[in-house]
C-alpha positions as CSV (number, residue, x, y, z in Angstrom):
1,M,0.0,0.0,0.0
2,N,1.2,3.5,-0.8
3,L,0.8,6.1,1.9
4,L,0.6,9.9,1.6
5,V,1.7,12.0,4.6
6,V,1.0,15.8,4.3
7,G,3.6,17.9,6.2
8,G,7.3,18.4,6.5
9,G,8.5,18.7,10.1
10,G,9.8,16.7,13.0
11,R,6.2,15.6,13.8
12,E,5.8,14.2,10.3
13,H,9.2,12.4,10.5
14,A,8.1,10.7,13.7
15,I,4.7,9.7,12.1
16,I,6.4,8.3,9.0
17,Q,9.0,6.3,11.0
18,S,6.1,4.7,12.9
19,L,4.0,4.0,9.8
20,K,7.0,2.4,8.1
21,K,6.9,-0.5,10.6
22,N,3.7,-1.9,9.1
23,P,4.6,-4.6,6.6
24,S,1.7,-3.7,4.3
25,V,3.4,-0.4,3.5
26,T,5.0,-0.3,0.0
27,K,5.9,3.3,-0.2
28,I,5.4,6.5,1.7
29,Y,5.2,9.9,0.0
30,A,5.8,13.1,2.0
31,L,4.4,16.4,0.8
32,P,6.6,18.4,1.1
33,G,8.7,16.4,3.5
34,N,12.3,17.6,4.2
35,G,15.9,16.5,3.8
36,G,15.8,14.2,6.8
37,I,12.4,12.7,5.9
38,A,13.9,11.8,2.5
39,A,15.7,8.9,4.2
40,D,12.4,7.3,5.1
41,A,9.9,8.5,2.4
42,E,9.9,10.0,-1.1
43,C,9.4,13.7,-0.8
44,A,7.6,15.8,-3.4
45,G,8.0,19.6,-3.4
46,I,4.3,20.3,-2.9
47,A,3.4,22.7,-0.1
48,A,1.1,21.3,2.7
49,T,-1.3,24.2,2.0
50,D,-1.4,23.5,-1.8
51,I,-4.6,21.5,-1.6
52,G,-5.0,21.3,-5.4
53,G,-1.5,20.1,-5.8
54,I,-1.9,17.4,-3.1
55,V,-5.1,16.2,-4.7
56,N,-3.5,16.0,-8.1
57,F,-0.6,14.1,-6.7
58,A,-2.9,11.6,-4.9
59,K,-4.8,11.0,-8.1
60,T,-1.6,9.8,-9.9
61,H,0.2,7.8,-7.2
62,D,-2.2,5.1,-6.2
63,I,-2.6,6.3,-2.6
64,G,-4.2,3.7,-0.3
65,F,-4.3,5.8,2.8
66,A,-3.5,9.4,3.7
67,V,-2.4,11.2,6.9
68,V,-2.9,15.0,7.0
69,A,-0.7,16.1,9.9
70,P,-0.5,20.0,10.1
71,D,-3.2,22.4,11.1
72,D,-3.3,24.6,8.0
73,P,-4.3,22.0,5.4
74,L,-6.8,20.4,7.8
75,V,-8.5,23.8,8.3
76,L,-8.4,24.4,4.5
77,G,-10.3,21.1,4.0
78,C,-7.5,18.8,2.7
79,A,-9.0,15.7,4.4
80,D,-12.4,16.4,2.7
81,E,-10.8,16.7,-0.7
82,L,-8.8,13.4,-0.4
83,E,-11.9,11.6,0.9
84,Q,-13.8,12.7,-2.2
85,L,-11.2,10.8,-4.2
86,G,-12.1,7.7,-2.2
87,I,-8.9,7.8,-0.2
88,P,-9.3,7.0,3.5
89,V,-7.8,9.8,5.6
90,F,-6.5,10.2,9.1
91,G,-7.3,13.8,10.0
92,P,-10.5,15.7,10.7
93,R,-12.7,17.3,8.0
94,K,-12.8,21.0,7.7
95,N,-15.9,21.5,9.7
96,A,-14.3,19.6,12.7
97,A,-10.8,21.2,12.3
98,I,-12.5,24.5,13.2
99,I,-11.9,23.4,16.8
100,E,-8.4,24.7,16.3
101,G,-9.0,27.0,13.3
102,S,-11.2,29.3,15.5
103,K,-10.5,29.8,19.1
104,V,-13.8,31.7,19.4
105,F,-15.6,28.6,18.1
106,S,-13.8,26.3,20.7
107,K,-14.5,28.7,23.6
108,R,-18.2,28.9,22.7
109,L,-18.3,25.1,22.3
110,M,-16.9,24.7,25.8
111,Q,-19.2,27.3,27.3
112,K,-22.3,25.7,25.6
113,Y,-21.4,22.2,26.8
114,S,-20.0,23.1,30.3
115,I,-16.5,21.9,29.5
116,P,-14.1,23.5,32.0
117,T,-12.0,26.4,30.6
118,A,-10.9,29.9,31.4
119,A,-13.4,32.7,31.5
120,Y,-13.2,34.9,28.4
121,A,-14.7,37.7,26.3
122,V,-14.6,38.2,22.5
123,F,-13.9,41.5,20.7
124,T,-13.6,42.8,17.1
125,D,-13.6,46.5,18.1
126,L,-10.4,47.9,19.5
127,K,-12.1,50.6,21.6
128,E,-14.3,48.1,23.3
129,A,-11.4,45.7,24.0
130,L,-9.3,48.5,25.5
131,S,-12.2,49.6,27.7
132,Y,-12.6,46.0,28.9
133,I,-8.9,45.7,29.8
134,E,-9.2,48.7,32.2
135,D,-11.0,46.5,34.7
136,A,-9.8,43.0,33.7
137,P,-7.6,41.0,36.2
138,I,-3.9,41.1,35.4
139,P,-2.0,39.1,34.1
140,T,-4.4,38.3,31.3
141,V,-4.2,36.3,28.1
142,I,-4.8,37.8,24.6
143,K,-5.5,35.3,21.8
144,A,-5.9,35.8,18.0
145,D,-9.0,33.9,16.9
146,G,-7.4,32.1,13.9
147,L,-4.2,30.2,13.1
148,A,-1.1,32.2,13.7
149,L,1.8,29.8,13.4
150,G,1.7,29.2,17.2
151,K,2.4,32.9,17.9
152,G,-1.1,34.2,18.4
153,V,-1.2,34.0,22.2
154,I,0.2,36.8,24.4
155,I,0.4,36.6,28.2
156,A,0.2,40.2,29.3
157,Q,1.8,40.9,32.7
158,T,0.6,44.5,32.8
159,R,-2.3,46.5,31.5
160,Q,-0.1,48.3,29.1
161,E,1.2,45.0,27.6
162,A,-2.4,43.9,27.1
163,K,-3.3,47.2,25.3
164,N,-0.2,46.9,23.1
165,A,-1.2,43.3,22.2
166,L,-4.7,44.3,21.3
167,R,-3.5,47.2,19.1
168,S,-1.0,44.9,17.4
169,M,-3.7,42.4,16.5
170,L,-6.8,44.5,15.9
171,E,-5.2,47.7,14.5
172,D,-1.8,46.7,13.1
173,K,-3.1,43.3,11.9
174,I,0.2,41.5,12.7
175,F,-1.6,38.2,12.3
176,G,-3.8,39.3,9.3
177,E,-7.4,38.1,9.4
178,S,-6.5,35.6,12.1
179,G,-6.3,38.5,14.5
180,S,-9.4,40.4,13.3
181,R,-11.2,38.8,16.3
182,V,-9.5,38.4,19.6
183,I,-10.2,36.7,22.9
184,I,-9.3,38.2,26.2
185,E,-9.0,35.3,28.6
186,E,-8.6,34.7,32.3
187,F,-5.0,33.7,33.3
188,L,-4.9,30.2,34.7
189,T,-2.3,28.8,37.0
190,G,-1.0,25.3,37.6
191,P,1.0,22.6,35.8
192,E,0.4,22.3,32.1
193,V,-0.2,18.9,30.4
194,S,-0.5,17.9,26.8
195,V,-2.7,14.9,26.0
196,L,-3.0,13.8,22.4
197,S,-5.8,11.4,21.7
198,F,-7.0,9.1,18.9
199,T,-10.7,9.5,18.2
200,D,-13.1,8.3,15.6
201,G,-15.9,10.6,16.7
202,E,-17.4,8.1,19.1
203,T,-14.5,6.5,21.0
204,V,-11.6,8.5,22.4
205,V,-8.3,6.9,23.3
206,P,-5.9,9.2,25.1
207,M,-2.2,8.8,24.3
208,I,0.6,9.0,26.8
209,S,0.6,12.4,28.4
210,S,3.5,14.8,27.8
211,M,5.1,18.1,28.9
212,D,6.3,20.7,26.4
213,H,8.9,23.3,27.0
214,K,7.9,26.4,25.0
215,R,10.3,29.1,26.0
216,A,13.6,29.5,24.1
217,K,15.9,29.7,27.1
218,D,16.7,27.7,30.2
219,G,14.4,28.3,33.2
220,D,11.5,28.9,30.9
221,Q,12.9,32.3,30.0
222,G,13.0,34.0,26.6
223,L,10.5,34.1,23.7
224,N,7.8,31.5,23.1
225,T,8.8,28.9,20.4
226,G,7.2,26.0,18.6
227,G,8.6,23.9,21.5
228,M,12.2,23.3,22.6
229,G,11.7,19.8,24.0
230,T,9.3,17.3,25.6
231,I,9.1,14.5,28.0
232,A,6.5,11.7,28.5
233,P,4.7,10.7,30.5
234,N,3.9,13.9,32.4
235,P,4.3,13.2,36.2
236,Y,1.5,15.7,37.0
237,Y,-1.0,13.7,35.0
238,T,-1.9,11.0,37.6
239,A,-4.4,8.2,37.1
240,E,-6.9,10.2,39.2
241,V,-6.4,13.3,37.0
242,A,-6.7,11.2,33.8
243,R,-10.1,9.8,35.0
244,E,-11.4,13.3,35.8
245,C,-10.2,14.6,32.4
246,M,-12.0,11.7,30.6
247,E,-15.3,12.4,32.4
248,T,-15.2,16.2,32.3
249,I,-13.2,17.1,29.2
250,F,-12.4,14.3,26.7
251,L,-15.7,12.6,26.3
252,P,-17.8,15.8,26.6
253,T,-15.7,17.4,23.8
254,I,-16.2,14.4,21.4
255,R,-19.9,14.3,22.2
256,A,-20.2,18.1,21.8
257,M,-18.6,18.0,18.3
258,K,-20.9,15.2,17.3
259,A,-23.9,17.1,18.6
260,E,-22.9,20.1,16.6
261,G,-22.8,18.0,13.4
262,R,-19.0,18.2,13.3
263,P,-17.8,14.6,14.3
264,F,-14.1,14.7,14.9
265,R,-11.9,11.8,13.4
266,G,-8.2,12.0,13.8
267,C,-5.9,13.2,16.6
268,L,-7.4,15.7,19.0
269,Y,-4.9,17.5,21.1
270,F,-6.0,18.6,24.6
271,G,-3.8,21.4,26.1
272,L,-4.7,21.3,29.8
273,M,-4.0,23.3,32.9
274,L,-4.3,21.5,36.2
275,T,-5.6,24.4,38.2
276,P,-6.5,24.5,41.9
277,D,-10.2,24.1,40.7
278,G,-9.4,21.0,38.6
279,P,-8.3,20.4,35.0
280,K,-9.3,23.1,32.5
281,V,-8.8,23.3,28.7
282,I,-6.2,25.9,27.6
283,E,-6.5,25.0,23.9
284,Y,-7.5,22.3,21.4
285,N,-5.4,21.4,18.4
286,C,-6.9,19.4,15.5
287,R,-3.7,17.4,15.0
288,F,-0.7,15.8,16.6
289,G,1.4,18.3,18.6
290,D,5.0,19.1,17.7
291,P,7.3,18.2,19.5
292,E,4.9,16.1,21.7
293,T,4.5,13.5,18.9
294,Q,8.3,12.9,19.0
295,V,8.1,11.4,22.5
296,V,4.6,9.9,22.4
297,L,4.9,7.7,19.3
298,P,8.1,6.0,20.3
299,L,6.2,4.7,23.3
300,L,3.4,3.2,21.2
301,E,3.4,-0.6,21.0
302,T,0.3,-1.0,18.8
303,D,0.8,-0.5,15.1
304,L,0.1,3.1,14.2
305,L,-1.3,2.5,10.7
306,T,-3.8,-0.1,12.2
307,I,-5.0,2.5,14.7
308,M,-5.2,5.3,12.0
309,Q,-7.2,3.0,9.7
310,A,-9.6,2.1,12.5
311,V,-10.1,5.8,13.2
312,A,-10.8,6.6,9.6
313,A,-13.3,3.7,9.4
314,G,-15.1,4.6,12.7
315,K,-13.9,1.4,14.3
316,L,-11.4,2.6,17.0
317,S,-13.3,0.6,19.7
318,Q,-12.1,-2.6,18.0
319,V,-8.4,-1.8,18.5
320,D,-6.5,-2.5,21.7
321,V,-4.1,0.4,21.9
322,K,-1.1,-0.5,24.1
323,W,1.9,1.5,25.3
324,K,5.4,0.7,26.5
325,D,6.0,0.9,30.3
326,A,8.8,3.4,29.7
327,S,9.6,7.1,29.5
328,A,10.8,9.3,26.6
329,A,12.6,12.6,26.3
330,C,13.2,14.9,23.3
331,V,15.8,17.7,23.2
332,V,15.1,20.0,20.3
333,M,18.3,21.2,18.6
334,A,17.7,24.6,17.0
335,S,19.7,27.3,15.1
336,D,21.0,29.8,17.6
337,G,18.8,32.9,17.4
338,Y,15.6,31.0,16.9
339,P,12.7,32.0,17.0
340,T,13.8,35.4,15.6
341,H,16.9,35.6,13.4
342,Y,19.3,32.8,12.7
343,E,21.7,31.5,10.1
344,K,21.1,28.5,7.9
345,G,23.0,26.2,5.6
346,F,25.3,24.4,8.1
347,P,26.1,20.7,7.3
348,I,24.7,18.3,9.8
349,T,26.6,15.2,11.0
350,L,24.4,12.5,12.5
351,P,25.7,9.6,14.7
352,E,24.9,5.9,14.6
353,L,21.8,5.3,16.7
354,G,21.2,2.9,19.5
355,A,18.0,0.8,19.7
356,D,16.4,3.3,22.1
357,E,17.4,6.4,20.2
358,H,15.7,8.4,17.5
359,I,16.5,11.5,15.5
360,F,13.5,13.3,13.9
361,I,14.5,16.0,11.4
362,A,12.4,19.2,11.3
363,G,14.4,22.0,9.5
364,A,16.9,20.5,7.1
365,K,17.3,20.1,3.4
366,L,19.6,18.1,1.1
367,Q,22.1,20.2,-0.7
368,E,24.2,18.3,-3.2
369,G,23.7,15.2,-1.2
370,T,24.6,16.8,2.2
371,L,22.0,17.4,4.9
372,V,22.2,21.1,5.9
373,T,20.2,23.2,8.3
374,S,17.2,25.1,6.8
375,G,15.0,26.1,9.7
376,G,14.9,27.4,13.3
377,R,14.1,24.0,14.9
378,V,16.5,21.7,13.1
379,L,15.9,18.3,14.8
380,G,14.8,16.4,17.9
381,A,17.1,14.0,19.7
382,V,14.9,11.4,21.4
383,S,15.7,8.7,23.9
384,V,13.4,6.0,25.3
385,K,14.4,4.4,28.7
386,S,12.8,2.6,31.6
387,S,12.9,5.8,33.8
388,L,12.4,9.5,33.0
389,K,15.9,10.4,34.4
390,E,17.5,7.8,32.1
391,A,15.5,9.1,29.1
392,V,16.5,12.7,29.8
393,D,20.2,11.8,30.2
394,G,20.0,9.7,27.1
395,A,18.5,12.5,25.0
396,Y,21.2,14.8,26.0
397,A,23.9,12.2,25.4
398,L,22.5,11.8,21.9
399,A,22.3,15.6,21.3
400,E,26.0,15.8,22.2
401,R,26.9,13.4,19.4
402,I,25.0,15.5,16.8
403,R,27.0,18.2,15.0
404,F,26.1,21.3,13.0
405,G,27.2,24.9,13.1
406,N,25.2,27.4,15.1
407,A,23.6,24.7,17.1
408,Y,21.6,25.6,20.3
409,Y,19.5,23.7,22.7
410,R,18.1,24.1,26.2
411,R,20.0,22.4,29.0
412,D,17.0,21.9,31.4
413,I,14.5,19.8,29.4
414,G,12.7,17.5,31.8
415,Q,14.1,19.0,35.0
416,R,10.7,20.4,36.2
417,A,9.2,16.9,35.6
418,L,12.0,15.2,37.5
419,A,11.5,17.6,40.4
420,A,7.8,16.8,40.4
421,K,8.5,13.1,40.5
422,E,10.7,13.5,43.5
423,E,7.9,15.4,45.3
424,Q,5.4,12.6,44.7
């Protein structure tokens, strides 16, 4: 069977390496893929947002199954278009992907169906938003309604910061139409947890929990990034918390989407805050997280393609999804200066890998046969071990064996989680 995977980052590399394990797979095509993915799949230079190009490619390459991984093509209706060709697809249709495509939609959904989340207000008028901020509790959270490459959320520590954020979105249009509507949201406190889940619109199977590290610098300092590393499982996500999330958040969300005529099939990402008042939803994503995927999938025992096919067919309840009794850590190696300005084009030297090691390439291209850096986040160094401490140490040991110019990575990935484990 020929598979088509839409996307070209570290997340897609992790998905492709897992899909390759299924013996029925003949060939995997990645659109657009990247220089590292090219070692595991045939890459075609078609952008993930070029829905017409993706459809034309699928028509001529005998695709038996497709995985649409990034948010943009899902929100644009890529899954719908491929399904119309008769190709089974893992990934939600456009009318379900709106759960990430519009934060206003998701907040109103949670409000309507009593799913715990932060209090909020929606604005399109700058004057009204500025007036609201005068009396709003500080700190507060300002969110652009639409997709903004992960940069559409600003935590304002002062009233002036909040006003500046509102002006930049509603007046200066820094996020274009994505910021033409904004949410002003209550600031929640507590440990954050990421839970990816398989769902076919009826059944929901949470994956191993994880903890992301968003800030660029050690000690959670510096600018927000796409993620500088992850660990799994998240020690704050206990069995008791998991049961509460299933009852108050996961199942209610799946049922709410079905009730709205928007059944969700694919990977639904729950970004949670474990507040003093219980777990609350910070955000939904309509796809696998990046870099959460890089630590979650290496812990999966059940065949990924089998699960994805069951999701697409509405038969997830028939699959017994099993996980390794182990831990995983991912250290993201970036180009120094990310997420703002950085140099590219440095050759990458990769080491031989042990059985419990993985390297997932995110921002690299092949240049005359040599893998060179081409993005801010270059790759993820992943280790799977029996304990979290061993996994963290293993990921750093792997990172130290990887070479490229201008390399940078945080030195404290997993430390907060290890401290939490010691407290338990």
